[in-house]
DODREN-293728 format. One record per residue (C-alpha): residue in three letters; y, x, z. Coordinates in steps of 0.001 Angstrom, whole numbers, padded with zeros to 6 digits, always signed. Each point is the difference from the previous one (the first is absolute). Example, Ala and Ser with C-alpha at 12.3 -4.5 7.8 and 13.67 -1.06 7.14 Angstrom:
BEGIN
ALA-004500+012300+007800;SER+003440+001370-000660;
end
This chain:
BEGIN
MET-017993+011890+010204;ASP-001138+000885-003501;ARG+002085-002364-002054;VAL+001479+000072-003473;TRP+003549-001275-000433;LEU+001535-001101-003288;ILE+003792+000107+000318;THR+002377-000824-002839;GLY+003517+001403+000088;ALA-001326+002975+001985;SER+002658+002473-001142;ARG+002705-000977+002497;GLY+001021-002177+002914;ILE-002543-001836+002100;GLY-002689+000469-002653;ARG+000383+003778+000125;ALA+000097+000074+003796;LEU-003152-002122+000173;ALA-001846+002187-002509;GLU+000900+003167+001929;LEU-001006-001520+003340;ALA-003367-001244-001272;LEU-000725+003399-001547;SER+000936+001793+003220;GLU-002486-002248+001813;GLY-002770+001221-002310;GLU-000146-003129-002150;ARG-000051-000053-003778;VAL+002852-001398-002059;VAL+000536-001061-003578;GLY+003748+000025-000522;THR+001724-001389-003054;SER+003446+000370-001470;ARG+001630-000612-003353;ASP+000437+003793-000070;GLU-003234+001692+001085;SER+001742+003387+000322;SER+001905-001335+003028;LEU-003336+000071+001855;SER-001058+003513-001030;GLU+000878+001504+003379;LEU-002428-002316+001785;GLU-002730+000892-002486;GLU+000586+003681+000666;ARG-000092-000434+003773;TYR-002986-002360+000046;PRO-002064+000796-003121;HIS-003166-001657+001326;GLN+001633-002978+001724;PHE+002736-001078-002380;LEU-000025-001359-003531;ALA+003293-000541-001846;LEU+000116-002551-002798;THR+002730-001326-002259;LEU+000440-003756+000237;ASP+002427-002607-001247;VAL-000956-002876+002297;THR+001223-002575-002513;ASP-002886+000996-002302;ARG-003041-002050+001078;ALA-002510+002103-001950;ALA+001436+003158+001561;CYS-000433-001471+003501;PHE-003672-000644-000717;ALA-000372+003513-001439;VAL+001503+001558+003145;VAL-002464-001848+002211;GLU-002873+001217-002176;ALA+001329+003559+000110;ALA+000293-000136+003799;LYS-003525-001352+000314;GLY-001269+002652-002409;ARG+001578+002815+002007;PHE-000727-001129+003551;GLY-002680-002705-000355;GLN+001902-002595+002004;ILE+003413-001465+000809;ASP+000688-001295+003485;VAL+003740-000690+000157;VAL+002231-001054-002886;VAL+003761+000277+000530;PRO+002054-001459-002895;ASN+003215+001730+000997;ALA+001763+000829-003282;GLY+003309-001731-000498;TYR+003766+000098-000385;GLY+002976-002233+000747;LEU+002071-002247-002248;LEU+003413-000839+001432;GLY+001665-002795-001899;ALA+001004-003611+000555;ILE-002408-002397-001649;GLU+002490-000770-002765;GLU+000561+003705-000650;CYS-003622+001010-000705;ASP-001422-000238-003497;GLU-003501-001097-000908;ALA-001317+003509-000607;GLN+001137+001138+003439;MET-001507-003006+001750;ARG-003322+000317-001776;ARG-000165+003730+000759;VAL+000533-000654+003709;MET-002708-002666+000059;ASP-002340+002207-002023;THR+000516+002907+002404;HIS+000063-001791+003352;PHE-002316-002950-000582;PHE-002235+000447-003022;GLY-000475+003736+000575;PRO-001451-000436+003513;LEU-001970-003015-001220;PHE-001552+002011-002849;LEU-000946+002837+002342;VAL-001590-002400+002481;GLN-001926-001755-002763;ALA-001321+003381-001109;ALA-001051+000980+003538;LEU-001593-003278+001114;PRO-003358+000405-001808;LEU-000428+003402+001670;PHE+001025-001389+003392;ARG-002523-002835-000361;ALA-002780+002433-000940;GLN+000861+002221+002977;GLY+000322-002939+002370;ARG+003311+001388+001212;GLY+003546+000801-001069;HIS+003584-000288+001169;VAL+003046-000884-002106;VAL+003341+001063+001481;PHE+002872-001607-001895;LEU+003604+001159+000379;GLY+002250-002950+000710;ALA+003706+000010+000766;ALA+002496-001312+002526;ALA+001502-001904-002935;ALA-003061-002253+000061;ILE+000720-000941+003628;GLN+003456-001255-000895;ASN+001672+001167-003178;TYR+003368+001551-000821;PRO+002559-000656-002746;GLY-000902+002206-002952;PHE-003684+000265+000882;GLY-001131-003368-001377;VAL-002440+001395-002561;TYR-001231+002936+002079;GLY-000404-002088+003158;GLY-001663-002767-002001;ALA-002630+002428-001258;LYS-000645+001263+003529;ALA-000286-003546+001335;ALA-002557-000719-002715;ILE-002054+002971+001198;GLU-000012-001393+003547;THR-001502-003310-001082;LEU-002452+001761-002318;ALA-001115+002066+002990;GLU-000574-003142+002062;SER-002464-001322-002579;LEU-001685+003388-000353;ALA-000480+000164+003776;LEU-001795-003349-000014;GLU-002097+000775-003070;GLY-000879+003528+001071;ALA-000779-000402+003702;PRO-003583-001298-000502;LEU-000607+002977-002339;GLY+001200+002670+002424;ILE+003345+000389-001794;ARG+003081+000273+002211;THR+003641-000556-000956;THR+003256+001201+001545;VAL+003595-000387-001150;VAL+002288+002752+001277;ILE+003574-001248+000472;PRO+002427+002892+000373;GLY+003637-000170+000928;PRO+002406+002617-001388;PHE-001807+003338-000252;ARG+001413+003377-000952;THR-001524+000193-003472;ALA+001457+000209-003506;PHE-000212-003790-000445;ALA+003603-001025+000757;GLY+001459+002913-001931;ASN-001822-000926-003197;LEU+000680-003713-000341;GLU+000261-001361-003538;PRO+003149-002111-000463;GLY-000006-003399-001655;ALA+000483+000146-003758;ALA+003166-002113-000103;PRO+002084+000449+003188;LEU+002559-002711+000697;PRO+003011+000378+002322;GLU-000673-003436+001480;TYR-002966+001518+001871;ASP+001895+002935+001494;PRO+000479-001809+003346;THR-003764-000602+000312;ARG-002140+002355-002069;GLY+002777+002583+000087;LYS+000295-000110+003788;PHE-003752+000491+000382;ALA+000108+002931-002439;THR+002717+001610+002119;ILE-002065-000412+003159;LEU-003001+001649-001666;ALA+002126+002871-001304;ARG+001485+000674+003434;MET-003452+000002+001555;GLU-001497+002431-002545;GLY-001341+003080+001752;ARG+000566-001608+003411;GLN-002715-002652-000015;PRO-001745-000181+003390;GLY-003540-000124-001392;ASP-002072+003208-000060;PRO-002576+000023-002866;GLU-002348+002258+001983;LYS-000026-002437+002922;ALA-000576-002844-002468;ALA-003008+001886-001342;ARG-001392+000384+003519;ALA+000412-003725+000631;ILE-001817-000848-003244;LEU-002807+002408+000883;ALA-000309-001639+003428;ALA-000334-003412-001659;ALA-002634+001338-002392;ASN-001924+001444+002965;ALA+000041-003266+001972;ASP-003099-002152+000330;SER+002216-003053-000618;PRO+002996+001143-002051;PRO+003097-002203-000099;GLN+000725-002375-002848;ARG+003604+001180+000244;LEU+001204+003323+001359;VAL+003750-000039+000644;LEU+001585+003465+000087;GLY+003142+000771+001957;LYS+002413-001856+002246;TYR+002113-001346-002865;ALA-002905-001785-001704;SER-001437-001164+003316;ASP+003307-001519+001122;LYS+000532-001517-003445;LEU-003394-001720+000092;LYS+000584-001428+003475;LYS+003404-001398-001004;ALA-001299-001406-003282;LEU-002895-001789+001694;ALA+002327-001472+002623;ALA+002478-001172-002653;LYS-002726-001627-002088;GLU-001381-001852+003010;ALA+003469-001189+001007;GLU+000642-001347-003498;ARG-003413-001670-000167;ALA+000631-001742+003315;ALA+003530-001061-001005;TRP-001262-001678-003183;GLU-003327-001277+001339;SER+001233-003596+000166;VAL+000764+000113-003740;GLY-002961+002030-001244;LEU-002817-001331+002167;PRO-000027-003702-001002;THR-000694+000653-003687;GLU-003708-000857+000032;PHE-001577-003346-000862;ASP+000143-002575+002785;ARG-003435-000568+001488;
end
């Protein structure tokens, strides 16, 4: 296939693995990072296939400029992957306004801006695929991930609307939901601004679990990249692509628990409509 990928956060983790895989398959990639020099090796290896650009995804004008630059270089964009992100680990009471807004700007508004910039081109082409990066925290959240998981959950519902709006226009949407993968994510979590000892048994316990898992996560970024490429190659790509046993088991348990609770409270919740 002769596609052009636009991948944010392409300097490391799943974004980097996906960029390298697409390039090795002969496709063209526009990769962005806050530090363009972190992508110089890919430019040297693939001078005709790869374009490195600096991007702060929280800057809406910059997102539009990146799409224009990608179109100017390669003439098209076929797959947009808003992958850039980071983690905030803090109980809801511990996070300050600046931290919370930065997480929402990065994980919700950043992908939204990039999609808004790409949609006119997708409509003109009559095709396009947006691959969002979700999180297991949006399946069922953890203590200390309230803001981060909330942003990821918002992306999932945004993607549902985009899928409905885009389908008649040839625009496809997938949310990738990874479990714990061996990337730099867990080792670079930002702590809440005002830690409180009262949350050590909850947020603190989760932080300890993440620290113990660092470097031992079961997820392989290269295998994740292959799964994403398979979804992009499919005639009917999935709305959600769950990666790894942990996330798959978590989703099954969460769905079962939600159905059990709905059924248990049906007699209270159901008769709340007007009598006919």
